[in-house]
N, C-alpha and C positions, 0 to 999 in steps of 0.2 A: 312263087313270088311273081308279082307283076311290076312292071315299070311304067312310070308316067313322066312326061317331060317336066322340067323345072321351069317355073314361071317366076323369075326374080330379076329385078332391074340390073343387078350386078352381072348376072349371067348373060343377059341380052347385050350389055355393053362389052362383054369380054369376047364375043365372037362365038363360033360354033363349037370349038373345043374338041380334042381328040379323046380317045377312050381312056378311062381310068384303069381298066383291066378288061380282059375279054368278057367278063361277066357283068360288069357295071360301067356303062358308058358315062363319060364325064358330063356333069351338069344334069344328072338324072336323080330321081327319087327312088330309093330302095325301099320297097314296101315289105314289112315283116309280117309273118302270119299272126293271126289274132290270138293264137294260143301258143303256149310254150309247155311242152310235155314235162320238162324237168322242174317246173315251179311246184314247190311242195304244197301238199294239202293243208287245210286249216288245222292248226294244232288245238289241243284241248285247252280249257280255261286254266287248268293247273299249270300246263306248260307255258302258257302265255304269261302267267304271273311270275314264273321263274325267269322267263325272258326279260320281263320288266325289271326284276331285281338285279339281273346281271347288267342291264343297261345303266341302272343307277350306280352299280359298282364301278362300271367303266368311267363314269363321270368323276367319281371319287378318286379313281386311279390316275387322273390326268397329272402330268408332271408338275413339279414344284413351280416352274416358270412355263406357263402355257400361253398361247396367243390365239386370237380370233381375228382373221384377216379377210378382206374382200377379195374375191377371185373373178370379178367381172369388171364393170365400169362404175362400181359403187352402187349404193342403194339396195344392197342385197338383203339387209335385215340383220346386220352384225350386232346392233345394239340390243336386240331382243335376246340373242344367245348369250351375250355378255351379262345381261340382267339375270338370266336364268342360272348361269354358272357362278355368278358373283358370290352367293352365300357360301360356296365351298372354298373361297379364296380370301386371303387377308387384305390384299391390295389389288385394285384395278388401275392400270396405268395407260395413259395415252402417250404414244411415242412420236407422233408427227401430225402435221396438218394444223388447222385452226378452226374457226367457226364456219368454214365452208362445209364441214362434215355435219350431216344431220342424222341423228339417231333417235328413232321413235320407239318409246317403250311404254308399257302399261304397268301400273301397280296392282296389288292384290285385289283392289276394288274395281279394277278396270279403267281407272283414270289415265288419260293419255298425257305423256310428257314428251316434248320435243327438245332433245339435248343437242348442243352444237360443239361445245368445248369441254364441258364437264363430263367426265367418264360415266359410262352407263351403270356403274356399280353404286351410284349415289343413293338409290332407293333402299339400299340395305344398310341398316344402322351400323352393323359391325364391320363395314368395309371402308378402308382408307382409299381415297381416290387421288391419283398422282397425275399431274400434267407435266410431262418430261421436257427435257432441254430441246428436243427436236420439234416441239410444237411452237406456234406463234400465237401470242396473246393479245387480243384486243381487249384492254382492261374495261372500258365501259360496257362492252358486250358481255364480258365475263361476269361483272357484277349484276347486269340485267338478268342474266340466266340464274344466278344465285338468288336474287330477290324473288324471281318467279317461283323457284323451287321452295323457298322458305315460306312464301305466302300460301303455298299449297301443303304446308306441314312437313316439308322435307328439311331436316336440320343439316346445315352445311359447315358451320363453324367447327373447326378442329377436325374436319373430315376430308379436307381438300388441301393438297400441297402443290405449289407451283414452283417449277425449277427456277433457281436464280440465273440459270444460263439460257433460259428461253428468251426468244426475241420478242420485242414489243411491236405490235402492229398498231399504227396510228391511223386516224381518220384520213390523213394525207395519203396513205397507201391506198385507201379505198377510192379516193378521188383519182389518183394516178391509174388505178385499175380500170376505171370507166373511160378515162382519156385514152388509155392504151387500146382498149377494145374499139373505141370510135375511130382511132387512127388506122386500125387494121381493116376497117370497112367490111367487105364481103368475105375476107379471110379470117374473121375474128375467131378466137379460141373458144368462146362460149363460157367464160368464167362466171362465178357467182358474184363477181364485183365486190367481194368482201376484203380485197386488198392482200390476199394471200401471196400471189405471185410477186407483186412489188415488195412486200416485206421480206420474202426469201431472197429477192434480188439485193436488197439492202444488206442482208446477212452475208451474202456471197461477196459483195463488193466491199465488205468490211467497214461500212459506215452506219450500220444499224445500231440500235440501242437494245440492251438486254434488261431483263427484270432487275438484275442487281444494280443497274444504273439508277434506279429509283431511290437507292440508298445514298446517292451522292447528288443531291439537288443543286449543289454549288456549281457543278459542271454539266448538269443535265441540259440546261438551256443552250449552251454552246454546241453540244452534240446534236441537239434537235435542230438547231439553226442550219447545220450542214445538210441535214435531210431536206429541210424546206427549200434551201437554195438549189440543191440538186434537182428537185422536182420542178422548180420554177424555171431553171435553165433548160430543162429537157422538154417541157410541155408549155406551149404558148398559152393554153387556156388555164394554166394553173396560177391562181392569184396568191400572192404572198406579201406580207408586210410584217414589220417588227411588232406591231400591235397583235397580230395573229399569233406570233411566237410567244409573246408575253402571256396572252390569254391561255394558250395551251400549256405553258409551263405551270401557271397557277393551278390549272385544272389537274395536272398530274401530281402536284404537291399534295392535293387532297386525296387522289387515288393512292399515292404512295403510302400514306398513313393507314388507309383501310386495307391495302393489300399486304402490308408487312406481316400480319399473323399467318398468311398463307405461304409466304416465301420460304423455301428450304433448299438445301443442297441435296437435291433428290438423287443424285448419283450415289452419295454417301448413304442416304436413307435406304435405297433399294438394295445396295450391296450388303449393308448391315442386315437387312431383312432376309436376304438370301442365306447369309451365314447363320441366322437364327432359325432357319428352316421354315420361314413363313412362305405362304403360297402367293404367287403373283400372276395375275391374268392381264395380258397385254391386249388392249383394244386398238385396232387399226382404224384410221379414218380413210375415206375413199377406198381405192382398191388397186390391185396389181396392174390392171389394164390402163390405169391412170398414173402409174409410176413414172417419174421423170426420166428414168433410164429404160425401163422395160415396156412402158405403155405405148399408145399410138401417138408418139411425139410428132408435132408439137401440141396435139390436143390432149394434154395431160395436166396433172396438178404439178405443184412445184416442190414436192417432197417425195420420200420413198415409202409408200404404203405397203411394200413387200417385206419379206422376212428380214432383209438386211437393215431396214429402218428401225427395227427393234433395238438392235445393239447401238447404233449411232444416235438414236433418239432418246435412249434411256441411260446409256453409259454402263451397260452390263455386258459381260463376256459372252461370245457365241456358245461356249461350251455349257452354259447354264440354261440355255433355251431348249425346251423339250417339245412337247406336243403342240402342233400348230393346226388349227381347224380352219379350213377354207369355207367361207360362206358363199353359196351360189344359188341364185334363183332357179326355179324350174324352167324358166325361159330367160331371156336377156333383155336388159334395158340400158340406156345410157342417156345422160343429159348433156346438152351442148353439141358442139360440132365435132366432126371427126368420122372416120370410116366405121361402118357397122355392117359387116358382111351378111348377117342373118336378119337384118331389119325387115319388118313387115310394114306395108303401106296400106292406105285405104281402110276398108271395113275390118280386115283382120287385125291390123295394128290398133285400131280404135277399140276393138273388143278386148284385147289384152290390157290396154291402158285403163279402160273403165273397170274391168273386172278386178285388176290388180291395184286400183286407185294409184296409178303411177303419176304422181305429182310430187315435186321435190319438197322435202321437209324444210330445207333452208330457204328456197326461193319460190316454191309453189309452181315452178315451171313444169309443163307436161313432159314426160319422158318418152323418148323413142323406144319402141318395143319390137322384139323379134323372137325367133326360135332360139332354143339353147344352142350355143356355139361350143362344141366339144373341142375343136382345134384350139380356141383361145383358152378353154378351161384346162386342157392338158398342159399347155404352155405355162399357165399360172401354177399348176401343181408341180411342174419341174422346177420352177424358180424358187418356190417356197418350201417344197418338201412336206406338203400337208400329210398329217397322219390320218386325218379323216375329213369328211365334208359335212356341212349342214345345208341340206337342200331345202330352200324356203319357198313359200307360196305355191306349193303343189296343188292346193285347193283351187287356185285361179284357173287351172287347166281343166277343171271339171266341166262336163257338158260338151266337150269337143268330140267329134266322131273320130278324129285322128290327130296325132301330134307329131310334128316333124323335129328332127334333131340334125343339126349340121355336123357331119362326121369328118369331112375332109375338104380341102381346097384344091382346085386346079388353077394353074395359070392360064392366061388367055390362049396360049398355044396348046393347051390340053395336058401339060405336064403336071403331075401331082406335086404339091408343095410338101416338104417333109416337116415343116414347123410353121409357127405363126411368123409371118414376115415382118421385118423392121421397116422395110421400104413401103411407104404409104402409097406410092404409085402402083406397086404390085398389089397391095392389099385392096385398093379400090377397084381393081379389075378382076379379082378372083371369082371363079365359079364355085359355088358351094354345092357339095354333094350331100344329099339328105337321106336319112332313113325315116320311114314313116311307120309310126307305132300306133296301135289301136288306142283310142281314148276311152273314157269312162263317163257315164252319164250321172251317177249318183253324187250327192253333196258329201264331201269327206271332211268338212270343217269340224265335225263333232267326233271324228275317229281319234282314238288315243293309243291304239295298239296297231303295230305294223301288220299283223296278220288279219286285222279287220278291214284293211284297205282293199278296194276292188283289185282283182287279179291284174287288170290292165295297169293300174297305178303302181303295183309292186313290180310289174314287168318293166315299167318306165324307169323306176329307181334302180333296179338291178342292171338294166342295160347301160345306164350312165356309169355305174360302178365298173362294168366290163370294159367300156370304152376308155375310161379315164385311168383305171387301175388303182383307185383310191376308194376305200369303203365309205358309204354314207351312214353316219351314226345318228344324225338328227334330221328330222323331217318336219318342216313347218307347215301347218294346215290352217293358219289363221293368225291374227295379230296378237292375241292375248298370250300371257305367260304360259297358260296351260295348253295352248294349241300347239303342242310339240310332241312328236312321236320319237321315242328312242328305239333305234333299230339295233 
């Protein structure tokens, strides 16, 4: 093995660093050999077919209530896996977040759909989609999404239920979101400005309005008036008048009539479905590293996209939740501000961004890109208890001579960190220790069997499994439904 020095801004800022161990100095790259003697030889076509059958059996064997959650900073490709798994489930349910989540999926004809609040099971006729109580609903955006789906031949009536306990997100929340970001100046959070944070703030301060309030229009205006006055008193740039309130109330009277067929006591629906042995797939929005408690606070979202958010966001008991699949890119990306230890800058970062088409589904913003961060991934696996991983966008790494994996962090004084730190000052100064694995030159986007992947690609997948301690059962090699390898 050869060693080469680490050239990363975080390492330079952190100082010289002491040794990680006698064999691996801190802040260095560990280069692995280009071959692994124990990698099995290619199996016969018959064996490969049996392996494919067993993979399908594994999908069928997923627990009655399973979940698909993000295990980085979002944008990992959760929607695609939900779309692929949905035909095997009766219900697909969103448990948290709002229209700040962007899930891109493709139908059987390859047509692209960008979903934001509607669950990714909507393309499958036999699937009921549920938006749970933990989500926040911007009603105009919700209907805009439904109109777009139906104009493209996707039937929504009778197929989507919205929790009567979910909170309503108003345009005023979006205005406040922008004013709040402007107020923060250089320390802005980097939100989508979709009003998510202000809406959850209204929920927590107990002056928010819920979907069930649309059934009581006689008191709706008084409650909305409280929200308007609160925003006007807090932000000098927020304009408010009684005519604005009247106009908004009239608008929501029309929305209330249209939304009524979608409204349900989803807590009752889901628990009844569990008793009836129906299968439920939970779709998380955002990801664990954006969790309000476990993410890189304050550069996080305003809900709980980790496993705990399933129970609080849907009203189901922890004991009924079974298999959880963590979705992780073969590299790392994040949108907005906040620390990013393995971030790449310059040409390397641009290459990943272009090859992976890393631009936000919701905002179109370019994403920051970097190497896979195993420290963060292990942390997410601990919090969520993933039974398996879906490694996405492996094809984006094709053509690289070598691929780096961030395997550990050292503090500025050279001491190894035992876990992902909650202190952002510590995180911003960590030195990342990398392993360097051999890359592969061939295009793998048409590969559909694990054993047909180049040896270096299999080596990369298996090394991730070894480092994290969780098996990779699904490997994405392209955006389409069929571009998925079952391992």
